[in-house]
N, CA and C atoms as an extended XYZ file, in Angstrom:
387
Properties=species:S:1:pos:R:3:atomname:S:1:resname:S:1:resid:I:1 pbc="F F F"
N       -13.821       42.558      -44.888 N   LEU     1
C       -14.323       41.678      -43.863 CA  LEU     1
C       -13.486       41.863      -42.608 C   LEU     1
N       -14.146       41.937      -41.515 N   ARG     2
C       -13.461       42.188      -40.254 CA  ARG     2
C       -13.749       41.024      -39.296 C   ARG     2
N       -12.703       40.502      -38.642 N   THR     3
C       -12.890       39.422      -37.670 CA  THR     3
C       -12.666       39.975      -36.280 C   THR     3
N       -13.401       39.421      -35.374 N   VAL     4
C       -13.294       39.854      -33.985 CA  VAL     4
C       -12.624       38.730      -33.207 C   VAL     4
N       -11.660       39.051      -32.427 N   GLY     5
C       -10.975       38.059      -31.607 CA  GLY     5
C       -11.345       38.255      -30.146 C   GLY     5
N       -11.061       37.259      -29.368 N   CYS     6
C       -11.360       37.319      -27.940 CA  CYS     6
C       -10.069       37.215      -27.151 C   CYS     6
N       -10.045       37.900      -26.052 N   ASN     7
C        -8.995       37.681      -25.076 CA  ASN     7
C        -9.603       36.762      -24.030 C   ASN     7
N        -9.139       35.533      -24.035 N   CYS     8
C        -9.745       34.516      -23.173 CA  CYS     8
C        -9.287       34.657      -21.729 C   CYS     8
N       -10.213       34.310      -20.831 N   SER     9
C        -9.844       34.212      -19.421 CA  SER     9
C        -8.843       33.078      -19.267 C   SER     9
N        -8.188       33.054      -18.144 N   GLU    10
C        -7.132       32.069      -17.896 CA  GLU    10
C        -7.588       30.648      -18.216 C   GLU    10
N        -6.831       29.968      -19.001 N   GLN    11
C        -6.970       28.565      -19.392 CA  GLN    11
C        -8.099       28.297      -20.384 C   GLN    11
N        -8.951       29.273      -20.697 N   TYR    12
C        -9.952       29.068      -21.746 CA  TYR    12
C        -9.253       29.223      -23.082 C   TYR    12
N        -9.667       28.427      -24.064 N   THR    13
C        -9.037       28.477      -25.381 CA  THR    13
C       -10.113       28.463      -26.461 C   THR    13
N        -9.687       28.645      -27.688 N   GLY    14
C       -10.588       28.639      -28.838 CA  GLY    14
C       -10.778       30.047      -29.370 C   GLY    14
N       -11.272       30.127      -30.616 N   ASP    15
C       -11.478       31.434      -31.245 CA  ASP    15
C       -12.428       32.312      -30.447 C   ASP    15
N       -13.397       31.683      -29.805 N   PHE    16
C       -14.383       32.442      -29.043 CA  PHE    16
C       -14.377       32.042      -27.569 C   PHE    16
N       -13.242       31.532      -27.118 N   CYS    17
C       -13.054       31.113      -25.724 CA  CYS    17
C       -14.088       30.063      -25.318 C   CYS    17
N       -14.462       29.231      -26.281 N   GLU    18
C       -15.505       28.236      -26.040 CA  GLU    18
C       -14.986       26.967      -25.361 C   GLU    18
N       -13.683       26.779      -25.335 N   ASN    19
C       -13.109       25.575      -24.724 CA  ASN    19
C       -12.775       25.845      -23.259 C   ASN    19
N       -13.514       25.166      -22.389 N   GLU    20
C       -13.300       25.343      -20.956 CA  GLU    20
C       -11.982       24.704      -20.532 C   GLU    20
N       -11.397       25.229      -19.472 N   PRO    21
C       -10.141       24.632      -18.993 CA  PRO    21
C       -10.382       23.224      -18.447 C   PRO    21
N        -9.388       22.384      -18.579 N   ASP    22
C        -9.457       21.021      -18.033 CA  ASP    22
C        -8.853       21.056      -16.635 C   ASP    22
N        -9.675       20.913      -15.594 N   PRO    23
C        -9.157       21.005      -14.229 CA  PRO    23
C        -8.175       19.887      -13.885 C   PRO    23
N        -8.164       18.822      -14.655 N   CYS    24
C        -7.253       17.709      -14.368 CA  CYS    24
C        -5.825       17.981      -14.842 C   CYS    24
N        -5.652       19.010      -15.686 N   LEU    25
C        -4.303       19.317      -16.178 CA  LEU    25
C        -3.354       19.722      -15.059 C   LEU    25
N        -3.904       20.259      -13.977 N   ASP    26
C        -3.071       20.691      -12.847 CA  ASP    26
C        -2.795       19.572      -11.853 C   ASP    26
N        -3.188       18.333      -12.181 N   ASP    27
C        -2.982       17.173      -11.295 CA  ASP    27
C        -3.470       17.447       -9.872 C   ASP    27
N        -4.779       17.705       -9.696 N   PRO    28
C        -5.286       18.028       -8.362 CA  PRO    28
C        -5.410       16.822       -7.434 C   PRO    28
N        -5.348       15.622       -7.995 N   CYS    29
C        -5.536       14.415       -7.189 CA  CYS    29
C        -4.205       13.935       -6.615 C   CYS    29
N        -4.310       13.098       -5.600 N   TYR    30
C        -3.137       12.503       -4.972 CA  TYR    30
C        -2.336       11.729       -6.023 C   TYR    30
N        -1.035       11.656       -5.845 N   GLU    31
C        -0.155       10.980       -6.804 CA  GLU    31
C        -0.646        9.558       -7.097 C   GLU    31
N        -0.838        9.270       -8.381 N   GLY    32
C        -1.276        7.943       -8.798 CA  GLY    32
C        -2.780        7.752       -8.818 C   GLY    32
N        -3.539        8.756       -8.362 N   VAL    33
C        -5.003        8.674       -8.358 CA  VAL    33
C        -5.531        9.336       -9.631 C   VAL    33
N        -6.483        8.693      -10.284 N   THR    34
C        -7.031        9.185      -11.541 CA  THR    34
C        -7.952       10.380      -11.322 C   THR    34
N        -7.752       11.407      -12.140 N   CYS    35
C        -8.609       12.586      -12.145 CA  CYS    35
C        -9.565       12.454      -13.334 C   CYS    35
N       -10.863       12.673      -13.080 N   THR    36
C       -11.870       12.599      -14.135 CA  THR    36
C       -12.624       13.919      -14.183 C   THR    36
N       -12.673       14.501      -15.378 N   ARG    37
C       -13.413       15.752      -15.554 CA  ARG    37
C       -14.894       15.477      -15.301 C   ARG    37
N       -15.522       16.298      -14.468 N   ASP    38
C       -16.916       16.075      -14.079 CA  ASP    38
C       -17.578       17.431      -13.853 C   ASP    38
N       -18.296       17.909      -14.860 N   LYS    39
C       -18.906       19.239      -14.783 CA  LYS    39
C       -19.990       19.329      -13.716 C   LYS    39
N       -20.529       18.187      -13.288 N   SER    40
C       -21.577       18.220      -12.267 CA  SER    40
C       -21.010       18.520      -10.876 C   SER    40
N       -19.705       18.364      -10.722 N   GLU    41
C       -19.054       18.652       -9.443 CA  GLU    41
C       -18.659       20.126       -9.384 C   GLU    41
N       -18.673       20.694       -8.186 N   GLU    42
C       -18.344       22.109       -8.005 CA  GLU    42
C       -16.952       22.443       -8.541 C   GLU    42
N       -15.998       21.553       -8.299 N   LEU    43
C       -14.622       21.799       -8.741 CA  LEU    43
C       -14.408       21.434      -10.207 C   LEU    43
N       -15.370       20.726      -10.798 N   GLY    44
C       -15.242       20.345      -12.202 CA  GLY    44
C       -14.517       19.033      -12.420 C   GLY    44
N       -14.201       18.311      -11.358 N   TYR    45
C       -13.509       17.028      -11.480 CA  TYR    45
C       -13.803       16.167      -10.259 C   TYR    45
N       -13.528       14.891      -10.408 N   THR    46
C       -13.561       13.968       -9.274 CA  THR    46
C       -12.265       13.166       -9.295 C   THR    46
N       -11.844       12.744       -8.127 N   CYS    47
C       -10.643       11.920       -7.999 CA  CYS    47
C       -11.057       10.495       -7.659 C   CYS    47
N       -10.301        9.542       -8.145 N   GLY    48
C       -10.554        8.139       -7.847 CA  GLY    48
C       -10.188        7.809       -6.408 C   GLY    48
N       -10.191        6.523       -6.119 N   ALA    49
C        -9.892        6.044       -4.767 CA  ALA    49
C        -8.400        6.159       -4.457 C   ALA    49
N        -8.098        6.307       -3.188 N   CYS    50
C        -6.702        6.346       -2.735 CA  CYS    50
C        -6.048        4.986       -2.975 C   CYS    50
N        -4.721        4.962       -3.127 N   PRO    51
C        -4.015        3.688       -3.313 CA  PRO    51
C        -4.201        2.760       -2.115 C   PRO    51
N        -3.983        1.498       -2.333 N   SER    52
C        -4.091        0.489       -1.280 CA  SER    52
C        -3.213        0.870       -0.087 C   SER    52
N        -3.742        0.710        1.111 N   GLY    53
C        -3.000        1.036        2.324 CA  GLY    53
C        -3.128        2.486        2.742 C   GLY    53
N        -3.947        3.243        1.998 N   ARG    54
C        -4.155        4.658        2.317 CA  ARG    54
C        -5.651        4.949        2.343 C   ARG    54
N        -6.017        6.009        3.022 N   THR    55
C        -7.421        6.397        3.116 CA  THR    55
C        -7.544        7.886        2.837 C   THR    55
N        -8.687        8.301        2.321 N   GLY    56
C        -8.912        9.712        2.035 CA  GLY    56
C        -9.896        9.881        0.902 C   GLY    56
N        -9.965       11.111        0.386 N   ASP    57
C       -10.946       11.436       -0.651 CA  ASP    57
C       -10.374       11.396       -2.057 C   ASP    57
N        -9.127       11.013       -2.210 N   GLY    58
C        -8.494       10.976       -3.529 CA  GLY    58
C        -7.691       12.227       -3.818 C   GLY    58
N        -8.066       13.350       -3.197 N   VAL    59
C        -7.276       14.577       -3.319 CA  VAL    59
C        -6.123       14.497       -2.334 C   VAL    59
N        -6.448       14.124       -1.110 N   SER    60
C        -5.402       13.870       -0.118 CA  SER    60
C        -5.634       12.471        0.446 C   SER    60
N        -4.568       11.730        0.560 N   CYS    61
C        -4.617       10.350        1.045 CA  CYS    61
C        -3.607       10.203        2.175 C   CYS    61
N        -4.029        9.562        3.248 N   ALA    62
C        -3.156        9.363        4.410 CA  ALA    62
C        -2.924        7.873        4.615 C   ALA    62
N        -1.784        7.561        5.156 N   ASP    63
C        -1.433        6.173        5.448 CA  ASP    63
C        -2.377        5.608        6.501 C   ASP    63
N        -2.818        4.372        6.294 N   ILE    64
C        -3.617        3.670        7.295 CA  ILE    64
C        -2.644        3.017        8.270 C   ILE    64
N        -2.854        3.221        9.559 N   ASN    65
C        -1.998        2.598       10.566 CA  ASN    65
C        -2.576        1.226       10.913 C   ASN    65
N        -2.096        0.195       10.224 N   GLU    66
C        -2.583       -1.163       10.450 CA  GLU    66
C        -2.220       -1.673       11.840 C   GLU    66
N        -1.284       -1.026       12.504 N   CYS    67
C        -0.863       -1.458       13.841 CA  CYS    67
C        -1.792       -0.931       14.936 C   CYS    67
N        -2.638        0.032       14.621 N   ALA    68
C        -3.515        0.626       15.632 CA  ALA    68
C        -4.537       -0.381       16.155 C   ALA    68
N        -4.971       -1.303       15.313 N   ASP    69
C        -5.958       -2.311       15.708 CA  ASP    69
C        -5.386       -3.690       15.398 C   ASP    69
N        -5.171       -4.523       16.412 N   PRO    70
C        -4.603       -5.856       16.178 CA  PRO    70
C        -5.396       -6.690       15.173 C   PRO    70
N        -6.667       -6.385       14.973 N   ALA    71
C        -7.468       -7.124       13.991 CA  ALA    71
C        -7.016       -6.827       12.563 C   ALA    71
N        -6.266       -5.733       12.365 N   ASP    72
C        -5.812       -5.352       11.030 CA  ASP    72
C        -4.452       -5.931       10.667 C   ASP    72
N        -3.827       -6.675       11.586 N   ASN    73
C        -2.521       -7.269       11.290 CA  ASN    73
C        -2.444       -8.635       11.962 C   ASN    73
N        -1.419       -9.381       11.636 N   ASN    74
C        -1.259      -10.719       12.224 CA  ASN    74
C         0.066      -10.846       12.965 C   ASN    74
N         0.482       -9.779       13.616 N   CYS    75
C         1.765       -9.792       14.313 CA  CYS    75
C         1.614      -10.411       15.706 C   CYS    75
N         2.385      -11.451       16.003 N   PRO    76
C         2.282      -12.081       17.317 CA  PRO    76
C         2.953      -11.279       18.434 C   PRO    76
N         3.905      -10.411       18.096 N   GLN    77
C         4.573       -9.623       19.133 CA  GLN    77
C         4.384       -8.132       18.879 C   GLN    77
N         5.232       -7.523       18.074 N   GLU    78
C         5.131       -6.086       17.832 CA  GLU    78
C         4.861       -5.807       16.363 C   GLU    78
N         4.147       -4.722       16.129 N   CYS    79
C         3.788       -4.306       14.777 CA  CYS    79
C         4.417       -2.941       14.514 C   CYS    79
N         5.027       -2.787       13.347 N   GLU    80
C         5.599       -1.497       12.951 CA  GLU    80
C         4.877       -1.017       11.702 C   GLU    80
N         4.230        0.140       11.801 N   ASN    81
C         3.516        0.700       10.662 CA  ASN    81
C         4.517        1.168        9.613 C   ASN    81
N         4.238        0.865        8.353 N   THR    82
C         5.051        1.341        7.234 CA  THR    82
C         4.120        2.038        6.254 C   THR    82
N         4.669        2.770        5.321 N   LEU    83
C         3.876        3.479        4.331 CA  LEU    83
C         3.145        2.470        3.456 C   LEU    83
N         1.846        2.411        3.594 N   GLY    84
C         1.041        1.497        2.793 CA  GLY    84
C         0.955        0.082        3.331 C   GLY    84
N         1.477       -0.177        4.520 N   GLY    85
C         1.429       -1.530        5.070 CA  GLY    85
C         1.958       -1.580        6.492 C   GLY    85
N         2.533       -2.707        6.842 N   TYR    86
C         3.111       -2.894        8.174 CA  TYR    86
C         4.103       -4.048        8.117 C   TYR    86
N         4.930       -4.155        9.157 N   LYS    87
C         5.805       -5.319        9.285 CA  LYS    87
C         5.836       -5.738       10.747 C   LYS    87
N         5.987       -7.020       10.944 N   CYS    88
C         6.033       -7.566       12.295 CA  CYS    88
C         7.468       -7.550       12.802 C   CYS    88
N         7.615       -7.287       14.086 N   LYS    89
C         8.935       -7.271       14.720 CA  LYS    89
C         8.881       -8.093       15.996 C   LYS    89
N        10.049       -8.486       16.431 N   CYS    90
C        10.164       -9.206       17.702 CA  CYS    90
C        10.391       -8.204       18.831 C   CYS    90
N         9.916       -8.560       20.016 N   ARG    91
C        10.190       -7.740       21.193 CA  ARG    91
C        11.684       -7.810       21.493 C   ARG    91
N        12.217       -6.812       22.198 N   PRO    92
C        13.639       -6.851       22.555 CA  PRO    92
C        13.980       -8.158       23.278 C   PRO    92
N        15.080       -8.765       22.881 N   GLY    93
C        15.520      -10.014       23.493 CA  GLY    93
C        15.044      -11.246       22.751 C   GLY    93
N        14.174      -11.061       21.754 N   TYR    94
C        13.675      -12.183       20.961 CA  TYR    94
C        14.180      -12.052       19.532 C   TYR    94
N        14.224      -13.170       18.845 N   ILE    95
C        14.560      -13.159       17.425 CA  ILE    95
C        13.459      -13.908       16.689 C   ILE    95
N        13.375      -13.705       15.394 N   SER    96
C        12.363      -14.426       14.626 CA  SER    96
C        12.726      -15.903       14.574 C   SER    96
N        11.741      -16.730       14.290 N   ASN    97
C        11.951      -18.176       14.267 CA  ASN    97
C        13.029      -18.549       13.256 C   ASN    97
N        13.944      -19.385       13.687 N   ILE    98
C        14.995      -19.904       12.809 CA  ILE    98
C        14.626      -21.335       12.471 C   ILE    98
N        14.655      -21.665       11.213 N   ASP    99
C        14.356      -23.030       10.779 CA  ASP    99
C        15.648      -23.838       10.854 C   ASP    99
N        15.839      -24.492       12.007 N   GLU   100
C        17.059      -25.278       12.225 CA  GLU   100
C        17.168      -26.419       11.219 C   GLU   100
N        16.038      -26.922       10.765 N   CYS   101
C        16.049      -28.025        9.789 CA  CYS   101
C        16.592      -27.542        8.446 C   CYS   101
N        16.098      -26.414        7.973 N   ALA   102
C        16.554      -25.875        6.692 CA  ALA   102
C        18.002      -25.412        6.775 C   ALA   102
N        18.389      -24.896        7.945 N   GLU   103
C        19.755      -24.407        8.124 CA  GLU   103
C        20.734      -25.546        8.401 C   GLU   103
N        20.193      -26.735        8.598 N   LYS   104
C        20.991      -27.939        8.886 CA  LYS   104
C        21.842      -27.770       10.145 C   LYS   104
N        21.256      -27.123       11.161 N   THR   105
C        21.958      -26.926       12.432 CA  THR   105
C        21.316      -27.746       13.547 C   THR   105
N        20.325      -28.564       13.212 N   SER   106
C        19.587      -29.309       14.233 CA  SER   106
C        20.367      -30.506       14.768 C   SER   106
N        21.207      -31.087       13.944 N   GLY   107
C        21.901      -32.307       14.344 CA  GLY   107
C        21.053      -33.553       14.133 C   GLY   107
N        19.866      -33.399       13.561 N   CYS   108
C        19.013      -34.560       13.273 CA  CYS   108
C        19.657      -35.376       12.153 C   CYS   108
N        19.748      -36.673       12.378 N   GLY   109
C        20.382      -37.533       11.382 CA  GLY   109
C        19.466      -37.941       10.246 C   GLY   109
N        18.150      -38.003       10.499 N   GLN   110
C        17.246      -38.495        9.461 CA  GLN   110
C        16.133      -37.479        9.152 C   GLN   110
N        15.187      -37.337       10.062 N   ARG   111
C        14.063      -36.429        9.818 CA  ARG   111
C        14.084      -35.282       10.828 C   ARG   111
N        13.704      -34.124       10.343 N   CYS   112
C        13.684      -32.934       11.194 CA  CYS   112
C        12.384      -32.183       10.936 C   CYS   112
N        11.696      -31.805       12.016 N   LYS   113
C        10.464      -31.018       11.914 CA  LYS   113
C        10.694      -29.693       12.630 C   LYS   113
N        10.555      -28.590       11.880 N   ASN   114
C        10.738      -27.272       12.475 CA  ASN   114
C         9.522      -26.919       13.326 C   ASN   114
N         9.770      -26.391       14.522 N   LEU   115
C         8.720      -25.929       15.428 CA  LEU   115
C         9.001      -24.473       15.782 C   LEU   115
N         8.026      -23.779       16.307 N   ALA   116
C         8.226      -22.387       16.717 CA  ALA   116
C         9.251      -22.336       17.842 C   ALA   116
N        10.421      -21.803       17.558 N   GLY   117
C        11.472      -21.668       18.556 CA  GLY   117
C        12.230      -22.943       18.843 C   GLY   117
N        11.988      -23.997       18.084 N   SER   118
C        12.639      -25.277       18.356 CA  SER   118
C        12.564      -26.165       17.116 C   SER   118
N        12.860      -27.456       17.317 N   TYR   119
C        12.761      -28.450       16.248 CA  TYR   119
C        12.586      -29.810       16.897 C   TYR   119
N        12.247      -30.783       16.085 N   GLU   120
C        12.023      -32.133       16.600 CA  GLU   120
C        12.648      -33.132       15.632 C   GLU   120
N        13.486      -34.021       16.165 N   CYS   121
C        14.100      -35.068       15.345 CA  CYS   121
C        13.241      -36.329       15.397 C   CYS   121
N        13.216      -37.037       14.307 N   SER   122
C        12.542      -38.341       14.275 CA  SER   122
C        13.308      -39.251       13.319 C   SER   122
N        12.926      -40.517       13.344 N   CYS   123
C        13.640      -41.510       12.540 CA  CYS   123
C        12.808      -41.963       11.353 C   CYS   123
N        13.499      -42.440       10.351 N   ASP   124
C        12.828      -43.075        9.226 CA  ASP   124
C        12.153      -44.344        9.729 C   ASP   124
N        11.107      -44.821        9.044 N   PRO   125
C        10.438      -46.060        9.466 CA  PRO   125
C        11.437      -47.210        9.632 C   PRO   125
N        11.269      -47.933       10.733 N   GLY   126
C        12.152      -49.068       11.016 CA  GLY   126
C        13.342      -48.710       11.878 C   GLY   126
N        13.528      -47.436       12.180 N   TYR   127
C        14.646      -46.997       13.017 CA  TYR   127
C        14.102      -46.345       14.281 C   TYR   127
N        14.920      -46.299       15.323 N   GLU   128
C        14.530      -45.670       16.582 CA  GLU   128
C        15.619      -44.716       17.034 C   GLU   128
N        15.223      -43.728       17.827 N   LEU   129
C        16.200      -42.784       18.393 CA  LEU   129
C        16.983      -43.441       19.495 C   LEU   129
């Protein structure tokens, strides 16, 4: 009895090279994006959606600049784009709001209400400033 063997093309396996290569083994999708084998696609696979804060086709994903459109962020002064998000910054010469009440620097003896850039003292019922 004589058996015939096959020399398989690259990545094909099996006695008769019947097992097609899995295109997802080479991690063709962007880091963290799921690769799904899909014979109906020309490449033989599809990639899932890009991670949050990024845009693209799943093979390549680019950071979304949330600072480009003020509607995409809630920064009252300056916006700094970060990888996958953004952070708000103060313009030169300004600092972020300090809660004088929480820091106990207001000098209020009884009640303290924090305001943007300031604070307001008030008295307990029955007392006056």
